[in-house]
gemmi code that builds the backbone of each chain (N, CA, C; Angstrom):
import gemmi

chains = {
    "A": [
        ("MET", (1.099, -1.445, -0.041), (-0.042, 0.284, 0.446), (1.264, 1.257, -0.131)),
        ("LYS", (2.265, 1.028, 1.085), (2.579, 2.761, 0.834), (3.670, 2.578, -0.209)),
        ("SER", (3.774, 1.107, -0.723), (4.510, 1.245, -1.771), (4.342, 1.816, -3.322)),
        ("LEU", (2.777, 1.710, -3.017), (1.885, 2.149, -4.010), (1.594, 3.944, -3.881)),
        ("ILE", (1.742, 4.222, -2.922), (1.768, 6.013, -2.306), (2.453, 6.458, -2.770)),
        ("LEU", (4.181, 5.626, -2.791), (5.559, 6.047, -2.770), (5.637, 5.870, -5.129)),
        ("PHE", (4.922, 5.170, -5.407), (5.372, 5.463, -6.607), (4.382, 6.012, -7.040)),
        ("PHE", (3.384, 6.689, -6.879), (2.325, 7.861, -7.314), (3.143, 9.089, -7.511)),
        ("ILE", (3.842, 9.264, -5.962), (4.175, 10.721, -5.535), (5.336, 10.761, -6.617)),
        ("LEU", (6.550, 9.396, -6.654), (7.451, 9.951, -7.253), (7.266, 10.239, -8.870)),
        ("PHE", (6.055, 9.376, -9.551), (5.614, 9.312, -11.065), (5.114, 10.844, -11.317)),
        ("SER", (4.001, 11.130, -10.476), (3.709, 12.642, -10.677), (5.064, 13.440, -10.349)),
        ("LEU", (5.930, 13.814, -9.738), (6.920, 14.001, -9.063), (7.770, 14.446, -11.177)),
        ("TRP", (8.015, 12.669, -11.533), (8.680, 12.909, -12.786), (7.978, 13.610, -14.046)),
        ("LEU", (6.946, 13.147, -13.778), (6.018, 13.723, -14.513), (5.985, 15.304, -15.110)),
        ("LEU", (6.186, 15.862, -14.113), (5.960, 17.312, -13.606), (7.160, 17.858, -13.984)),
        ("MET", (8.741, 17.433, -13.735), (9.934, 17.769, -14.080), (10.239, 17.131, -15.046)),
        ("SER", (9.584, 16.327, -16.387), (9.965, 16.116, -17.524), (9.710, 17.460, -18.480)),
        ("GLY", (8.413, 17.047, -18.505), (7.551, 17.815, -19.475), (7.701, 17.602, -21.474)),
        ("HIS", (8.157, 16.241, -21.273), (8.085, 15.634, -22.440), (7.146, 14.222, -22.418)),
        ("TYR", (6.020, 14.025, -22.970), (5.165, 13.093, -22.878), (4.868, 12.553, -24.006)),
        ("ASN", (6.135, 11.762, -24.517), (6.060, 10.635, -26.394), (5.480, 9.393, -25.385)),
        ("PHE", (5.340, 8.123, -26.111), (5.060, 7.491, -25.185), (6.077, 6.404, -24.725)),
        ("LEU", (6.911, 6.601, -25.338), (8.499, 5.838, -25.268), (9.183, 6.267, -23.870)),
        ("ILE", (8.969, 7.492, -23.047), (9.964, 8.546, -22.529), (8.677, 8.020, -21.092)),
        ("VAL", (7.156, 8.095, -21.645), (6.619, 7.769, -20.257), (6.979, 6.643, -19.330)),
        ("CYS", (6.960, 5.936, -20.712), (7.016, 4.338, -20.623), (8.553, 4.184, -19.462)),
        ("LEU", (9.777, 4.912, -20.164), (10.922, 4.488, -19.345), (10.925, 5.586, -18.293)),
        ("GLY", (9.989, 6.083, -17.909), (9.696, 6.821, -16.382), (9.037, 6.314, -15.763)),
        ("ILE", (8.008, 5.336, -16.142), (7.287, 4.354, -15.487), (8.307, 3.413, -14.787)),
        ("ILE", (9.015, 2.773, -15.981), (10.544, 1.701, -15.213), (11.333, 2.306, -14.354)),
        ("SER", (11.602, 3.733, -14.412), (12.857, 4.210, -13.641), (12.071, 4.369, -12.257)),
        ("CYS", (10.543, 4.609, -11.974), (9.857, 4.814, -11.046), (9.771, 3.725, -10.013)),
        ("VAL", (9.025, 2.183, -11.075), (8.952, 1.008, -10.236), (10.374, 0.629, -9.851)),
        ("PHE", (11.579, 0.555, -10.792), (12.751, 0.135, -9.567), (13.519, 1.399, -8.379)),
        ("CYS", (12.983, 2.639, -8.516), (13.141, 3.610, -7.270), (12.253, 2.099, -5.878)),
        ("VAL", (11.010, 2.555, -6.381), (10.375, 2.058, -5.403), (10.836, 0.508, -4.717)),
        ("TYR", (11.097, -0.292, -5.899), (11.678, -1.800, -5.415), (13.157, -1.554, -4.624)),
        ("VAL", (13.670, -0.742, -5.036), (15.270, -0.403, -4.501), (14.638, -0.493, -2.810)),
        ("ALA", (14.349, 1.028, -2.329), (13.597, 1.130, -1.731), (12.848, 0.560, -0.415)),
        ("LYS", (12.176, -0.460, -1.001), (11.305, -1.568, -0.787), (12.449, -2.592, 0.118)),
        ("ARG", (13.458, -3.156, -1.113), (14.381, -4.078, -0.660), (14.988, -3.335, 0.543)),
        ("GLY", (15.627, -1.934, 0.509), (16.164, -1.445, 1.506), (15.028, -1.336, 3.022)),
        ("LYS", (13.883, -1.752, 3.308), (13.394, -1.526, 4.126), (12.913, 0.055, 4.399)),
        ("LEU", (13.259, 0.835, 3.327), (12.888, 2.075, 3.807), (11.194, 3.232, 3.580)),
        ("ILE", (10.518, 1.758, 3.524), (9.051, 2.551, 3.094), (8.666, 2.220, 4.433)),
        ("ASP", (8.912, 3.048, 5.449), (7.804, 2.638, 6.578), (7.321, 4.433, 7.313)),
        ("ASP", (7.104, 4.279, 8.468), (6.698, 5.575, 8.784), (7.812, 7.122, 8.941)),
        ("GLU", (9.116, 6.627, 9.033), (10.209, 7.097, 9.280), (10.262, 7.844, 7.630)),
        ("GLY", (9.928, 7.185, 6.488), (10.941, 7.481, 5.401), (9.676, 7.855, 4.468)),
        ("LEU", (8.603, 7.555, 4.796), (6.950, 8.159, 4.351), (6.154, 8.398, 5.416)),
        ("PRO", (5.977, 9.846, 5.785), (4.849, 9.839, 7.068), (4.141, 10.282, 6.397)),
        ("ILE", (3.236, 9.268, 5.954), (1.815, 10.048, 5.314), (0.916, 10.700, 6.466)),
        ("PHE", (1.156, 10.461, 7.815), (0.215, 10.415, 8.795), (0.515, 11.956, 8.970)),
        ("PHE", (1.018, 13.039, 8.599), (1.222, 14.360, 8.462), (0.118, 15.008, 7.428)),
        ("ILE", (-0.095, 14.464, 6.460), (-0.918, 14.657, 5.166), (-1.965, 15.606, 5.156)),
        ("PRO", (-2.947, 14.914, 6.368), (-4.004, 15.922, 6.292), (-4.663, 16.833, 7.103)),
        ("ARG", (-3.184, 17.134, 7.954), (-3.232, 18.814, 8.601), (-1.706, 19.598, 8.395)),
        ("LEU", (-0.891, 18.459, 6.924), (0.160, 19.770, 6.637), (-0.269, 20.872, 6.068)),
        ("LEU", (-1.307, 21.045, 5.059), (-1.746, 22.506, 4.405), (-1.590, 23.769, 5.984)),
        ("ASN", (-2.280, 23.271, 6.741), (-2.674, 24.046, 7.624), (-1.353, 24.575, 8.176)),
        ("TYR", (-0.237, 23.752, 8.645), (0.409, 23.634, 9.668), (1.455, 24.967, 9.030)),
        ("LEU", (1.112, 24.293, 7.031), (2.429, 25.045, 6.850), (1.971, 26.656, 6.596)),
        ("ILE", (0.752, 27.067, 6.419), (0.691, 28.618, 6.399), (0.673, 29.262, 7.596)),
        ("TRP", (0.665, 28.055, 8.561), (0.945, 28.938, 9.990), (2.458, 29.084, 10.443)),
        ("LEU", (3.254, 28.264, 9.801), (5.119, 27.970, 10.076), (5.246, 29.370, 8.648)),
        ("PHE", (4.756, 29.255, 7.934), (5.400, 30.775, 6.943), (4.778, 31.822, 7.640)),
        ("LYS", (3.657, 32.171, 8.381), (3.019, 33.393, 8.910), (4.304, 33.477, 9.660)),
        ("GLU", (4.796, 32.463, 10.274), (5.552, 32.559, 11.902), (7.075, 33.249, 11.261)),
        ("ILE", (7.423, 32.846, 9.920), (8.631, 32.619, 9.358), (8.880, 34.077, 9.099)),
        ("LEU", (7.772, 34.629, 8.236), (7.739, 35.808, 8.223), (8.267, 37.044, 9.470)),
        ("LYS", (7.370, 36.543, 10.367), (7.155, 37.582, 11.321), (8.777, 36.976, 12.122)),
        ("SER", (9.373, 36.700, 12.101), (10.754, 35.777, 13.012), (11.930, 37.034, 11.551)),
        ("ASN", (11.561, 37.030, 10.589), (12.480, 37.922, 9.218), (12.150, 38.749, 10.040)),
        ("LEU", (11.097, 39.596, 10.209), (11.150, 41.322, 9.972), (11.742, 41.303, 11.843)),
        ("SER", (11.464, 40.432, 12.589), (12.135, 40.753, 13.795), (13.519, 40.715, 13.392)),
        ("THR", (14.156, 39.587, 13.081), (15.616, 39.312, 13.000), (16.149, 40.379, 12.350)),
        ("ALA", (16.020, 40.935, 11.327), (16.094, 41.619, 10.528), (16.384, 43.224, 11.283)),
        ("LYS", (15.286, 43.325, 12.360), (15.561, 45.032, 12.969), (16.441, 44.343, 14.075)),
        ("VAL", (16.582, 43.080, 15.219), (17.961, 42.703, 15.725), (18.793, 43.283, 14.875)),
        ("ILE", (18.993, 42.877, 13.775), (20.473, 42.539, 13.213), (20.811, 44.382, 12.629)),
        ("ILE", (20.032, 45.557, 12.444), (20.036, 46.222, 12.386), (20.435, 47.202, 13.316)),
        ("ASN", (19.505, 47.245, 14.440), (19.679, 47.884, 16.002), (21.454, 47.402, 16.534)),
        ("GLY", (21.783, 45.829, 16.703), (22.913, 45.267, 16.808), (22.072, 45.304, 18.706)),
        ("GLN", (21.354, 44.670, 18.782), (20.779, 44.463, 20.304), (20.862, 42.975, 20.550)),
        ("VAL", (22.308, 42.798, 20.496), (22.292, 41.143, 20.824), (22.337, 40.735, 21.669)),
        ("GLU", (21.118, 39.831, 22.331), (22.173, 39.084, 23.674), (21.338, 37.605, 23.890)),
        ("PRO", (22.804, 36.856, 22.651), (22.116, 35.716, 22.625), (21.630, 34.932, 23.780)),
        ("GLU", (21.381, 33.884, 23.831), (21.122, 32.795, 25.009), (20.679, 31.475, 24.942)),
        ("THR", (20.918, 30.338, 25.421), (20.996, 29.078, 24.775), (19.974, 28.175, 26.600)),
        ("PHE", (19.567, 28.082, 25.894), (17.925, 26.629, 26.908), (17.991, 25.218, 26.228)),
        ("THR", (17.222, 25.124, 27.258), (16.640, 23.547, 26.705), (15.219, 23.568, 26.600)),
        ("VAL", (14.579, 22.901, 25.792), (13.338, 23.127, 25.793), (12.173, 21.171, 25.646)),
        ("LYS", (11.671, 20.562, 26.033), (10.971, 18.807, 25.989), (10.416, 18.828, 24.898)),
        ("THR", (10.680, 17.605, 24.385), (9.580, 17.766, 22.998), (8.471, 17.179, 23.704)),
        ("SER", (7.195, 16.651, 23.284), (5.931, 16.338, 23.513), (5.593, 15.248, 22.929)),
        ("GLN", (6.157, 15.079, 21.549), (5.328, 14.200, 19.939), (6.354, 12.798, 20.862)),
        ("ILE", (5.670, 11.702, 19.915), (5.879, 10.977, 20.011), (7.159, 10.254, 19.155)),
        ("THR", (6.911, 10.087, 17.869), (7.314, 9.559, 16.872), (8.471, 10.437, 16.774)),
        ("ASP", (9.609, 10.032, 15.886), (11.253, 10.518, 15.710), (10.870, 11.434, 14.586)),
        ("VAL", (9.911, 11.105, 13.424), (9.766, 11.889, 12.658), (9.021, 13.362, 13.091)),
        ("ALA", (8.212, 13.969, 13.853), (7.576, 14.546, 14.455), (8.782, 15.046, 15.482)),
        ("LYS", (9.612, 14.632, 15.939), (10.613, 15.240, 16.343), (11.762, 16.497, 15.914)),
        ("VAL", (12.197, 15.531, 15.005), (12.702, 16.206, 14.146), (12.182, 17.558, 13.080)),
        ("THR", (10.625, 16.636, 13.306), (10.436, 18.117, 12.109), (10.172, 19.762, 13.026)),
        ("TYR", (9.616, 19.063, 14.103), (9.593, 20.691, 15.061), (11.077, 20.672, 15.524)),
        ("ALA", (12.134, 19.844, 15.882), (13.764, 20.930, 15.832), (13.770, 21.364, 14.277)),
        ("ASN", (13.239, 20.993, 13.159), (13.634, 21.834, 11.958), (12.598, 22.918, 12.417)),
        ("SER", (11.313, 22.959, 12.283), (10.438, 23.958, 12.846), (11.307, 25.633, 12.920)),
        ("ILE", (12.263, 24.493, 14.392), (12.243, 25.945, 15.455), (13.743, 26.456, 14.809)),
        ("THR", (14.359, 25.103, 13.771), (15.925, 26.060, 12.931), (15.238, 26.646, 11.925)),
        ("LEU", (14.012, 26.830, 11.190), (13.828, 27.006, 10.124), (13.820, 28.961, 10.321)),
        ("THR", (13.041, 28.812, 11.354), (12.464, 30.206, 12.132), (13.546, 31.241, 12.351)),
        ("PRO", (14.214, 32.188, 11.617), (15.145, 33.167, 11.994), (14.986, 33.463, 13.058)),
        ("GLY", (16.027, 33.107, 13.864), (16.613, 34.002, 15.259), (16.653, 32.814, 16.215)),
        ("THR", (16.125, 31.682, 15.600), (16.011, 30.357, 16.719), (16.692, 29.247, 16.217)),
        ("VAL", (17.645, 28.796, 16.597), (18.557, 27.358, 15.694), (18.740, 25.992, 17.023)),
        ("THR", (18.126, 24.684, 16.094), (18.155, 23.885, 17.309), (19.698, 23.412, 17.330)),
        ("THR", (20.346, 23.697, 18.773), (21.584, 22.818, 18.136), (22.220, 21.523, 18.831)),
        ("LYS", (21.637, 20.966, 19.670), (21.542, 19.621, 20.077), (20.248, 18.595, 19.900)),
        ("ILE", (19.827, 17.455, 20.046), (18.823, 16.632, 19.923), (19.551, 15.762, 20.595)),
        ("GLN", (19.259, 15.509, 22.256), (19.058, 14.233, 23.135), (17.791, 13.803, 23.500)),
        ("LYS", (17.139, 12.523, 23.056), (15.799, 11.440, 23.336), (14.804, 12.671, 23.119)),
        ("GLY", (14.444, 13.279, 24.209), (13.105, 14.036, 24.068), (13.461, 15.820, 24.526)),
        ("VAL", (13.909, 16.098, 24.351), (14.976, 17.210, 25.006), (15.969, 18.166, 23.986)),
        ("LEU", (15.748, 18.987, 23.388), (16.215, 20.293, 22.379), (16.920, 21.148, 22.705)),
        ("GLU", (18.160, 21.358, 22.517), (18.666, 22.599, 23.225), (18.596, 23.622, 22.207)),
        ("VAL", (18.310, 24.690, 22.598), (18.170, 25.941, 21.377), (19.045, 27.114, 21.839)),
        ("HIS", (19.042, 27.356, 20.484), (19.906, 29.091, 21.065), (18.888, 30.259, 20.032)),
        ("ALA", (18.914, 31.332, 21.263), (18.388, 31.889, 20.721), (18.871, 33.311, 20.015)),
        ("LEU", (18.500, 34.581, 19.298), (19.744, 35.508, 19.041), (19.103, 36.697, 20.170)),
        ("ASN", (18.143, 35.983, 21.036), (17.580, 37.443, 21.680), (16.418, 37.021, 22.697)),
        ("SER", (16.111, 37.993, 23.864), (15.544, 36.669, 24.415), (13.985, 37.130, 24.232)),
        ("ASP", (13.455, 37.540, 23.037), (12.038, 37.642, 22.742), (12.223, 36.381, 22.034)),
        ("PHE", (12.847, 36.066, 21.503), (12.922, 34.765, 19.943), (12.791, 33.514, 21.159)),
        ("GLY", (13.426, 33.937, 22.184), (13.708, 32.637, 23.103), (12.293, 32.189, 24.172)),
        ("LYS", (11.484, 33.813, 24.512), (10.478, 33.617, 24.832), (9.290, 32.930, 24.254)),
        ("ASP", (9.651, 32.981, 22.597), (8.651, 32.558, 21.929), (8.533, 30.811, 22.059)),
        ("VAL", (9.376, 30.421, 21.637), (9.818, 29.161, 22.065), (9.035, 28.214, 23.381)),
        ("ARG", (9.440, 29.111, 24.151), (9.952, 28.504, 25.775), (8.136, 28.196, 25.879)),
        ("THR", (7.199, 29.208, 25.507), (5.922, 28.830, 25.489), (5.354, 27.742, 24.795)),
        ("ASN", (6.267, 27.152, 23.890), (5.867, 25.624, 23.727), (3.962, 25.918, 22.672)),
        ("GLU", (3.773, 27.047, 21.591), (3.301, 26.816, 20.539), (3.212, 26.269, 19.369)),
        ("MET", (4.682, 26.252, 19.484), (5.388, 25.110, 18.332), (5.309, 24.016, 18.355)),
        ("ASP", (5.879, 23.296, 20.056), (5.206, 22.319, 20.142), (4.116, 21.398, 19.968)),
        ("LYS", (3.153, 22.554, 20.792), (1.410, 21.889, 20.663), (1.381, 21.731, 19.209)),
        ("LYS", (2.021, 22.719, 18.477), (1.279, 22.582, 17.107), (1.716, 21.089, 15.729)),
        ("VAL", (3.318, 21.066, 16.574), (3.232, 19.872, 15.722), (3.174, 18.554, 16.312)),
        ("THR", (2.513, 18.331, 17.779), (1.489, 17.653, 18.486), (0.451, 17.320, 17.860)),
        ("TRP", (0.095, 18.481, 17.590), (-1.498, 18.025, 16.288), (-1.148, 17.816, 14.906)),
        ("LEU", (0.041, 18.458, 14.642), (0.227, 17.921, 13.148), (0.484, 16.665, 13.290)),
        ("GLU", (1.220, 15.372, 14.278), (1.484, 14.228, 14.244), (-0.030, 13.678, 14.326)),
        ("GLY", (-0.912, 14.116, 15.061), (-1.935, 13.402, 15.521), (-2.702, 12.172, 15.784)),
        ("LYS", (-1.284, 11.945, 16.537), (-1.322, 10.765, 17.576), (-1.788, 10.561, 18.700)),
        ("LYS", (-2.423, 11.878, 19.013), (-2.593, 11.676, 20.756), (-4.347, 12.304, 20.493)),
    ],
    "B": [
        ("MET", (-2.639, 44.660, -16.931), (-2.764, 43.531, -16.159), (-1.219, 42.835, -15.585)),
        ("VAL", (-0.360, 43.275, -17.022), (1.343, 43.021, -17.154), (1.898, 44.062, -15.845)),
        ("LEU", (1.450, 45.400, -15.901), (2.292, 46.236, -15.473), (2.125, 46.260, -13.470)),
        ("ILE", (0.755, 45.433, -12.893), (0.778, 45.273, -12.235), (1.519, 44.150, -11.732)),
        ("LEU", (1.675, 43.152, -12.181), (2.609, 42.369, -12.566), (3.830, 42.277, -11.998)),
        ("ASP", (3.775, 43.343, -12.805), (5.689, 43.686, -12.786), (6.004, 44.298, -11.667)),
        ("ILE", (4.958, 45.105, -11.243), (5.298, 45.939, -9.766), (5.146, 44.771, -8.986)),
        ("PHE", (3.901, 44.102, -8.985), (4.195, 43.152, -7.724), (5.706, 42.498, -7.507)),
        ("THR", (6.457, 42.095, -8.981), (7.427, 41.250, -8.779), (8.709, 42.119, -8.778)),
        ("SER", (8.624, 43.786, -9.256), (9.845, 44.248, -8.307), (9.722, 44.408, -6.904)),
        ("ILE", (8.406, 44.374, -6.315), (8.094, 44.690, -4.434), (8.716, 43.223, -4.434)),
        ("CYS", (8.630, 42.179, -4.638), (9.006, 41.196, -4.260), (10.597, 40.643, -4.412)),
        ("PHE", (11.636, 41.497, -5.387), (12.535, 41.263, -5.897), (13.405, 42.111, -4.641)),
        ("PHE", (12.702, 43.253, -4.320), (13.358, 44.571, -3.573), (13.498, 44.215, -2.355)),
        ("ILE", (12.061, 43.307, -1.809), (12.373, 42.643, -0.564), (13.081, 41.512, -0.332)),
        ("GLY", (13.157, 41.251, -1.187), (14.119, 39.928, -1.013), (15.428, 40.516, -1.101)),
        ("SER", (16.038, 41.591, -2.254), (17.291, 41.440, -2.042), (17.804, 42.261, -0.802)),
        ("LEU", (16.430, 43.078, -0.281), (16.881, 43.428, 1.074), (17.098, 42.530, 2.106)),
        ("SER", (16.986, 41.898, 2.080), (17.070, 40.905, 3.211), (18.492, 40.218, 3.059)),
        ("ILE", (18.756, 39.753, 1.604), (20.137, 39.200, 1.558), (20.557, 40.066, 1.872)),
        ("ILE", (20.757, 41.407, 1.666), (21.655, 42.413, 1.688), (21.766, 42.502, 3.935)),
        ("ILE", (20.278, 42.515, 4.698), (20.775, 42.576, 6.065), (21.293, 41.041, 6.141)),
        ("GLY", (20.746, 40.501, 5.994), (21.230, 39.145, 6.338), (23.219, 38.925, 6.257)),
        ("ALA", (24.047, 39.149, 5.064), (24.923, 39.325, 4.507), (25.849, 40.148, 5.547)),
        ("CYS", (25.006, 41.656, 5.591), (25.683, 42.338, 6.913), (25.671, 41.581, 8.280)),
        ("GLY", (24.074, 41.111, 8.644), (24.346, 40.242, 9.885), (25.351, 38.851, 9.911)),
        ("LEU", (26.112, 38.499, 8.758), (26.820, 37.371, 8.680), (28.116, 37.988, 9.149)),
        ("ILE", (28.346, 39.623, 8.715), (29.885, 39.864, 9.516), (29.829, 40.242, 10.803)),
        ("LYS", (28.278, 41.069, 10.850), (28.594, 42.511, 12.581), (28.159, 41.149, 13.341)),
        ("LEU", (27.909, 39.985, 13.784), (27.172, 39.028, 14.773), (28.192, 38.292, 15.385)),
        ("PRO", (28.538, 38.407, 16.439), (29.583, 38.167, 17.223), (30.152, 36.723, 17.335)),
        ("ASP", (28.942, 35.454, 17.008), (29.774, 33.842, 17.638), (29.037, 32.989, 15.892)),
        ("VAL", (29.868, 32.200, 16.241), (29.043, 31.377, 15.215), (27.524, 30.838, 14.774)),
        ("PHE", (26.979, 30.597, 16.059), (25.956, 30.456, 16.430), (24.410, 31.608, 16.313)),
        ("SER", (25.391, 32.732, 16.453), (24.454, 33.881, 16.313), (24.570, 34.170, 14.482)),
        ("ARG", (25.583, 33.646, 14.007), (25.554, 34.277, 12.191), (25.073, 33.363, 11.762)),
        ("ILE", (24.710, 31.446, 11.992), (23.733, 30.565, 11.557), (22.473, 31.806, 11.281)),
        ("HIS", (21.784, 32.431, 12.670), (20.709, 32.988, 12.233), (20.430, 33.900, 10.898)),
        ("ALA", (21.528, 34.523, 10.621), (21.892, 35.472, 9.839), (21.643, 34.615, 8.473)),
        ("ALA", (22.271, 33.589, 7.941), (22.482, 32.645, 7.302), (20.846, 32.140, 7.233)),
        ("GLY", (20.626, 31.876, 8.387), (18.729, 31.402, 7.987), (17.949, 32.471, 7.372)),
        ("MET", (18.081, 33.949, 7.486), (17.340, 34.590, 7.227), (17.631, 35.093, 5.460)),
        ("ILE", (18.684, 34.667, 5.139), (18.829, 34.426, 3.973), (18.494, 33.305, 3.036)),
        ("ASP", (18.323, 32.118, 3.892), (17.814, 31.349, 3.282), (16.033, 31.381, 3.416)),
        ("THR", (15.825, 31.883, 4.046), (13.891, 31.556, 4.148), (13.674, 33.378, 3.253)),
        ("GLY", (14.000, 33.891, 3.764), (13.350, 35.491, 3.588), (13.409, 35.208, 1.797)),
        ("GLY", (15.362, 35.488, 1.541), (15.309, 35.596, 0.260), (15.035, 34.654, -0.573)),
        ("THR", (15.536, 33.991, -0.496), (14.941, 32.750, -1.533), (13.219, 32.682, -1.786)),
        ("ALA", (12.677, 32.777, -0.794), (10.811, 32.887, -0.576), (10.699, 34.235, -1.699)),
        ("PHE", (11.443, 35.062, -1.184), (10.949, 36.314, -2.107), (10.993, 36.234, -3.357)),
        ("PHE", (11.920, 35.802, -3.521), (12.412, 35.786, -5.031), (12.337, 34.937, -5.744)),
        ("ILE", (11.121, 33.731, -5.033), (10.937, 32.748, -5.627), (9.062, 33.255, -5.910)),
        ("LEU", (9.028, 34.004, -5.428), (7.719, 34.001, -5.377), (7.359, 35.239, -6.631)),
        ("GLY", (8.213, 36.413, -6.988), (8.504, 37.218, -8.046), (8.796, 36.391, -8.972)),
        ("MET", (9.226, 35.777, -9.288), (9.873, 34.630, -10.447), (8.094, 34.111, -10.783)),
        ("VAL", (7.497, 32.946, -9.702), (6.717, 32.831, -10.139), (5.089, 33.902, -10.814)),
        ("LEU", (5.033, 34.646, -10.079), (4.493, 35.831, -10.730), (4.475, 36.176, -11.997)),
        ("GLN", (5.853, 36.688, -12.792), (6.259, 36.395, -13.615), (6.038, 35.800, -14.914)),
        ("THR", (6.034, 33.777, -14.295), (6.028, 32.820, -15.551), (4.670, 32.543, -15.210)),
        ("GLY", (3.587, 32.834, -14.640), (2.280, 32.729, -14.246), (2.108, 31.371, -14.758)),
        ("TRP", (0.413, 30.726, -14.907), (0.751, 28.694, -14.705), (1.641, 28.290, -16.204)),
        ("SER", (2.346, 27.238, -15.913), (3.407, 26.360, -16.627), (4.111, 26.031, -15.675)),
        ("LEU", (5.136, 24.849, -16.665), (5.843, 23.994, -15.951), (6.749, 24.383, -14.921)),
        ("ILE", (6.737, 25.507, -16.255), (8.097, 26.466, -15.081), (7.934, 26.856, -13.609)),
        ("THR", (6.706, 27.041, -13.382), (5.916, 27.406, -11.993), (6.202, 26.353, -11.248)),
        ("VAL", (5.745, 25.155, -11.728), (5.754, 24.081, -11.073), (7.158, 24.091, -10.657)),
        ("LYS", (8.634, 24.144, -11.542), (9.739, 23.864, -11.042), (10.492, 25.196, -10.224)),
        ("LEU", (10.287, 25.990, -10.255), (10.522, 27.114, -9.304), (10.047, 26.393, -7.995)),
        ("VAL", (8.468, 26.668, -8.086), (7.917, 25.652, -6.114), (9.135, 24.477, -6.016)),
        ("LEU", (9.148, 23.920, -6.662), (9.885, 22.469, -6.282), (11.239, 23.349, -5.934)),
        ("ILE", (12.413, 24.304, -6.057), (13.076, 24.710, -5.885), (12.731, 25.147, -4.210)),
        ("GLY", (12.133, 25.786, -4.263), (11.586, 26.149, -3.243), (11.638, 26.060, -1.907)),
        ("VAL", (10.844, 24.394, -2.276), (10.630, 23.445, -1.566), (11.645, 22.882, -1.313)),
        ("PHE", (12.369, 22.214, -1.804), (13.759, 21.488, -1.969), (14.927, 22.513, -0.399)),
        ("ILE", (14.415, 23.602, -1.118), (15.559, 24.586, 0.164), (15.090, 24.316, 1.372)),
        ("PHE", (13.542, 24.630, 1.148), (13.070, 24.480, 2.524), (13.044, 23.772, 3.094)),
        ("PHE", (13.151, 22.142, 2.774), (13.892, 21.255, 3.591), (15.382, 21.182, 3.989)),
        ("THR", (15.810, 21.450, 2.954), (17.117, 21.350, 3.170), (18.429, 22.528, 4.167)),
        ("SER", (17.805, 23.260, 3.804), (18.176, 24.348, 4.945), (18.612, 24.328, 6.286)),
        ("PRO", (17.347, 24.252, 6.966), (17.204, 23.801, 8.310), (18.065, 22.458, 8.562)),
        ("VAL", (18.699, 21.536, 7.496), (19.141, 20.914, 8.120), (21.206, 20.955, 8.288)),
        ("THR", (21.202, 21.679, 6.833), (22.876, 22.582, 6.628), (23.193, 22.993, 8.438)),
        ("SER", (22.403, 24.153, 8.570), (22.160, 25.037, 9.784), (22.347, 23.487, 10.598)),
        ("HIS", (21.603, 22.946, 11.349), (21.240, 22.197, 12.140), (22.959, 21.534, 12.286)),
        ("VAL", (23.578, 21.440, 11.503), (24.384, 20.335, 11.500), (25.929, 21.342, 11.430)),
        ("THR", (25.971, 22.814, 11.075), (26.801, 23.456, 11.470), (26.766, 23.558, 12.701)),
        ("ALA", (25.704, 24.235, 13.633), (25.581, 24.292, 15.209), (25.875, 23.111, 16.015)),
        ("ASN", (25.533, 22.266, 15.436), (26.066, 20.755, 15.948), (27.303, 20.485, 15.657)),
        ("LEU", (28.020, 20.392, 15.038), (30.022, 20.351, 14.881), (30.259, 21.376, 15.548)),
        ("ALA", (29.843, 22.628, 15.596), (30.435, 23.317, 16.917), (30.478, 23.135, 18.088)),
        ("ARG", (28.469, 22.492, 18.361), (29.213, 22.163, 19.886), (29.453, 21.000, 20.168)),
        ("GLU", (29.263, 20.145, 19.318), (30.375, 18.468, 19.288), (32.072, 19.001, 19.614)),
        ("LYS", (32.172, 20.289, 19.452), (33.699, 21.152, 19.164), (34.320, 21.414, 20.488)),
        ("ASN", (32.934, 21.372, 21.396), (32.963, 22.231, 22.467), (32.969, 23.705, 22.454)),
        ("ILE", (32.638, 24.178, 21.454), (32.388, 25.870, 21.163), (30.740, 26.004, 22.237)),
        ("LEU", (31.562, 26.605, 23.128), (29.747, 27.193, 24.115), (29.840, 28.799, 23.266)),
        ("PRO", (28.084, 28.563, 23.386), (27.670, 29.850, 22.831), (27.653, 31.261, 23.714)),
        ("VAL", (28.055, 32.307, 23.368), (28.902, 33.785, 23.691), (26.782, 33.703, 24.564)),
        ("GLY", (26.818, 34.985, 25.483), (25.250, 35.071, 26.168), (25.230, 34.139, 27.448)),
        ("LYS", (24.242, 34.295, 27.820), (23.741, 33.682, 28.749), (23.131, 32.120, 28.370)),
        ("LYS", (23.003, 31.310, 29.596), (22.621, 29.823, 29.612), (21.170, 30.018, 30.878)),
        ("ILE", (20.275, 29.698, 30.171), (19.387, 29.325, 30.970), (19.245, 27.492, 31.584)),
        ("GLY", (19.122, 27.757, 32.767), (19.183, 26.131, 32.891), (20.257, 25.191, 32.762)),
        ("LYS", (19.759, 23.517, 32.552), (21.179, 23.141, 32.436), (20.806, 22.896, 30.842)),
        ("ILE", (22.414, 23.351, 29.864), (22.298, 22.464, 28.766), (23.080, 21.469, 28.768)),
        ("LEU", (22.541, 20.687, 27.504), (23.397, 19.476, 27.083), (24.574, 19.226, 26.973)),
    ],
}
model = gemmi.Model(1)
for chain_id, residues in chains.items():
    chain = gemmi.Chain(chain_id)
    for i, (resn, *xyz) in enumerate(residues, 1):
        res = gemmi.Residue()
        res.name, res.seqid = resn, gemmi.SeqId(i, " ")
        for name, pos in zip(("N", "CA", "C"), xyz):
            atom = gemmi.Atom()
            atom.name, atom.element = name, gemmi.Element(name[0])
            atom.pos, atom.b_iso = gemmi.Position(*pos), 0.0
            res.add_atom(atom)
        chain.add_residue(res)
    model.add_chain(chain)
structure = gemmi.Structure()
structure.add_model(model)
structure.setup_entities()
């Protein structure tokens, strides 16, 4: 079932990237996609970690929220760089997600918003470096943590 | 219609270049490795997002739009990984960040 989903994702990507729709070329595309799925299945890569389909139903909503956050923190980072009010701080936060993919998604979301970077991960604890105490407060309110747990949808 | 799109494209390019210039200034100005990663992250997200948005406005609906969006998606997924690798390597080499530490750090 999951290999079928992977095949459709790969093949739609192939169709969008190629732009040539001859019979021969599309056949070659199908063959290469099937080969990729076969290799991934043989390497046991198709599981919840390799293909996190449980993200998909709530993904769009989360991405819109994340883009909004990125825009906001871009503005504040620009302000901090221009003003030069840099007071870096380092702290740890706990994650409340169950799966490893969701934890990585949370760490990546923290890194993606400028002003905060995840420097280390150990089991359920992230070490975060923030450019300013405002950015630090934003992370410590755990708003993003709740959002990612909601995105994971296992609770 | 074309004029309006051109104006929006110019605005997007302007904001994008502005955020890249500010990010580049930050790369030079900020005190240590960890703070400089924030400036690089600003270039990665703000700069590329606005440039790709501007280019998408110019191409309209075609396969090129899809390719541009895919470039954006791949940068979106890979840039936090490179940032994290840089920060993590610095921490593994026992470089401690400047500034205050709240609580016990790993």
